[in-house]
C-alpha positions, 0 to 999 in steps of 0.5 A, spaced: 500 500 500 502 506 497 503 512 502 497 516 498 493 510 499 494 509 506 492 516 507 486 516 503 484 510 507 485 513 514 482 519 512 475 516 510 476 511 516 477 517 521 471 521 518 467 515 520 466 518 528 465 525 525 459 523 521 456 518 526 458 523 532 454 529 528 449 525 524 446 522 530 446 528 535 443 532 529 437 527 528 436 527 535 436 534 536 428 535 533 426 530 539 430 534 545 429 541 542 421 539 543 422 536 550 427 541 553 427 549 552 432 554 550 433 556 557 435 548 558 440 549 553 442 555 556 443 553 563 447 547 560 452 551 556 453 555 562 455 549 566 459 547 560 463 553 561 466 551 568 467 544 566 471 545 560 475 551 564 477 546 570 478 540 566 483 544 561 486 546 568 487 540 571 490 537 564 496 542 565 497 542 557 499 535 557 494 533 551 499 537 547 505 535 550 503 528 550 502 528 543 508 532 541 513 527 546 510 521 543 514 522 537 520 523 542 519 517 546 518 511 541 521 505 545 516 500 547 518 501 555 518 509 554 511 509 550 508 505 556 512 510 561 509 516 557 502 514 557 501 512 564 505 517 567 501 522 564 494 519 566 496 518 573 498 525 574 491 527 570 487 523 574 490 525 581 489 532 578 482 531 576 480 528 583 482 534 587 478 538 582 472 533 583 472 534 591 473 542 590 467 542 585 462 538 590 464 542 596 462 549 592 457 547 587 452 551 590 456 557 590 459 556 583 452 555 580 450 561 583 456 565 580 456 562 573 449 560 572 445 565 576 442 560 581 444 555 586 438 550 583 443 548 578 448 545 582 448 538 581 448 539 573 454 543 574 457 538 578 456 532 573 457 536 567 464 537 570 465 530 571 463 528 564 467 533 561 473 530 566 472 523 564 472 524 557 479 528 557 482 522 560 479 518 555 482 522 550 489 520 551 488 513 549 485 516 543 491 520 541 495 514 542 491 510 537 492 516 532 499 517 533 500 510 532 496 510 526 491 505 528 485 508 525 481 502 526 481 502 534 480 510 534 474 509 530 471 503 534 472 507 541 469 513 538 463 511 535 461 506 541 462 512 545 457 516 541 452 511 540 452 509 547 451 516 549 445 518 545 442 512 547 442 513 554 441 520 553 434 519 549 432 514 555 433 519 560 430 525 557 425 522 552 423 516 556 424 518 564 423 525 562 428 527 568 430 534 564 436 537 561 441 533 566 439 527 562 444 529 557 449 530 562 448 523 565 448 519 558 454 522 556 458 521 563 456 514 563 458 512 556 465 516 557 466 512 563 464 505 560 469 506 554 474 509 559 474 502 563 475 498 557 480 502 554 484 501 561 484 494 561 486 494 553 492 498 555 494 494 561 494 488 556 498 491 551 503 495 555 504 493 562 504 499 567 510 503 568 512 510 571 517 515 570 519 521 574 524 523 568 519 523 563 513 526 567 518 532 569 520 533 561 513 533 559 510 538 565 516 542 563 514 542 556 506 543 558 505 547 564 507 553 560 500 552 556 496 552 562 495 560 562 493 559 555 488 554 557 486 558 562 485 564 558 483 560 552 477 557 555 475 564 558 476 567 550 472 561 547 466 561 552 466 568 554 461 570 549 456 565 552 457 568 559 456 575 556 450 573 553 447 570 560 450 576 564 447 582 559 442 578 555 438 572 557 439 565 558 434 563 553 439 567 548 445 563 551 441 557 549 440 559 541 447 561 541 449 554 544 444 551 538 447 555 533 454 553 536 452 546 536 451 545 528 457 550 526 461 545 531 460 540 526 466 543 522 471 543 528 470 536 529 471 534 522 477 539 521 479 535 528 478 528 524 482 531 518 488 533 523 488 526 526 490 524 519 495 529 517 498 531 524 503 525 525 506 526 518 507 533 519 510 532 526 514 526 522 517 531 517 518 536 522 523 531 526 526 528 520 527 534 515 528 540 521 527 547 518 527 544 511 521 541 511 517 547 511 516 546 503 514 539 503 509 540 509 506 546 505 505 542 499 502 536 503 497 540 507 494 544 501 489 538 499 487 538 507 486 545 507 481 544 501 478 538 504 477 542 511 473 548 508 468 544 504 464 542 509 464 549 512 462 552 506 456 547 506 454 548 513 454 555 512 450 555 505 445 551 508 444 553 515 437 555 514 435 549 512 438 545 517 436 549 523 429 550 520 428 542 519 431 540 526 428 545 531 422 549 532 420 556 530 423 558 537 430 556 535 430 559 528 434 565 531 440 560 530 441 561 523 445 567 522 449 564 528 451 558 524 453 562 518 458 567 522 461 561 527 462 557 520 467 562 518 470 562 524 471 555 525 473 554 518 479 559 519 482 555 525 485 550 520 492 554 521 491 554 528 491 547 528 498 547 526 504 545 531 509 549 529 510 553 536 509 546 540 515 543 535 519 549 537 518 548 544 515 555 544 509 553 548 510 559 553 508 564 547 502 560 545 500 563 552 501 570 550 498 569 544 492 566 548 492 572 552 492 577 546 486 573 543 482 573 550 483 581 551 480 582 544 474 577 545 472 581 551 474 588 548 470 586 542 464 582 545 462 587 550 459 592 546 457 587 541 453 583 546 450 589 549 448 592 542 445 585 538 445 580 543 447 573 541 448 574 534 452 580 536 456 575 540 457 571 534 460 577 530 464 579 535 467 572 536 469 572 529 472 579 528 477 577 534 478 570 532 480 573 525 485 578 528 488 574 533 489 568 528 492 572 524 497 574 529 498 567 531 499 565 524 505 570 523 508 568 530 508 561 528 511 562 521 517 566 524 519 560 529 517 554 524 516 557 517 511 552 513 511 554 505 504 555 504 501 555 497 498 562 498 494 563 491 491 556 492 489 557 500 487 565 498 482 562 493 479 557 498 478 562 503 476 568 499 470 563 496 468 561 502 468 567 506 464 571 500 459 565 499 458 566 507 457 573 507 453 573 501 448 568 504 447 573 510 446 579 506 441 575 501 437 573 508 437 580 511 434 583 505 429 578 504 431 576 497 426 570 494 428 563 496 429 561 489 434 566 488 438 564 494 438 557 492 441 559 485 447 563 489 448 557 493 449 552 487 453 557 484 458 557 490 458 550 490 460 549 483 466 555 484 469 551 490 468 544 486 472 547 480 478 549 484 478 542 486 478 540 479 483 545 477 488 543 482 487 535 481 484 535 488 478 532 485 480 527 480 479 520 477 485 517 480 483 519 487 476 517 486 478 510 484 483 510 489 477 511 494 472 507 491 478 501 491 480 502 498 474 504 502 467 502 500 463 502 506 463 494 507 470 494 507 470 500 513 465 496 517 469 490 516 476 494 518 472 496 525 470 489 527 477 486 526 
């Protein structure tokens, strides 16, 4: 099997959990949105702010450090020492945070959500997020060893189990929004237990203070980045709840949930290319920039295409999946689609490879400052949609600065003309959709514009031979659906 064929196969296999993980929640959204109110979603979104924040702090930046050092410690014994040393530290830190959250859950709920009534929701949301973060280290191992079958198998199992349990708790038992949290918590815990036993069979337990210290030395400078990063990423929702309404948070959360399909898809694509990017960095050093730039251009095209589709058809998606009370999320989806599409450059590990992780914290501080400074007046003036525009504007500014700094420490020689054409087509199409909707243009005309936008984007792919008969035949030969399923079962 050639390298290209292997990458095509892995690309499709890694996309399976993305398709499954987003398709099922989207199909169940019409059920949940007709049982739970937008205020319920708003309360859950605010609880998740705390959960993501504290879970990120308890990991001390180790997810990034572990992925980077995985390629440094490649021996069998070192591999075991790296993952077990990391997990022991993270689990100990997580348990301390569990105790603190339980003791102060009423106070924290009143401060973050606005009422101590939601204390239990806050506590269990943190537990669910924390367990999922521990499980993520095992998935990183599968990704870095290019064991796509195991990665897909455990990810799909967790998604399916979480949805089934949540439906049972919310739709059948009618226990409210906390059923969404408990369903995901139980699913993540069950999968984590399976992974623990699986790894103990593959790699006998081994611990190394030296490896842990080396990992923490690389990772702890990322802690301020996580601290400020979570505030920056979640500040928009908090400001909506503070300055507008909890229902507005719910609308924003639904729009973000749909747009977040783009981010998870891009992460799946990243799972394919990131091991190769790291290998070229380590093997070729500074000379690898040109090779990496050529290598990443097709991935940039593939990453932006679903962002374009979601942005163009956000009205249809929201209208079909949710009742009228949630339709304010349509423009939010379009705006956040542009933001998440721009994240492609932020996913490149230049600063981590160069061991300049402290700079990421400085850049994150800049990002959060911009986010706060722009979002406050935007939210006060325009509410939830103002938060979306403010987040987009601050994200584009801080992303540009981060791109320039990252290029300084490790230059990737991008195909700028092609990358520019991709993003100009994407952004122009998205902004045009917002203008046509707000000027109440006939839907038939809007639909024609959507088709033209897609055709223009596909033309770029054909012109650059990203969409080609050779690639189509390779895909058809390598990964028909039955073959993918059979690979999972082995």
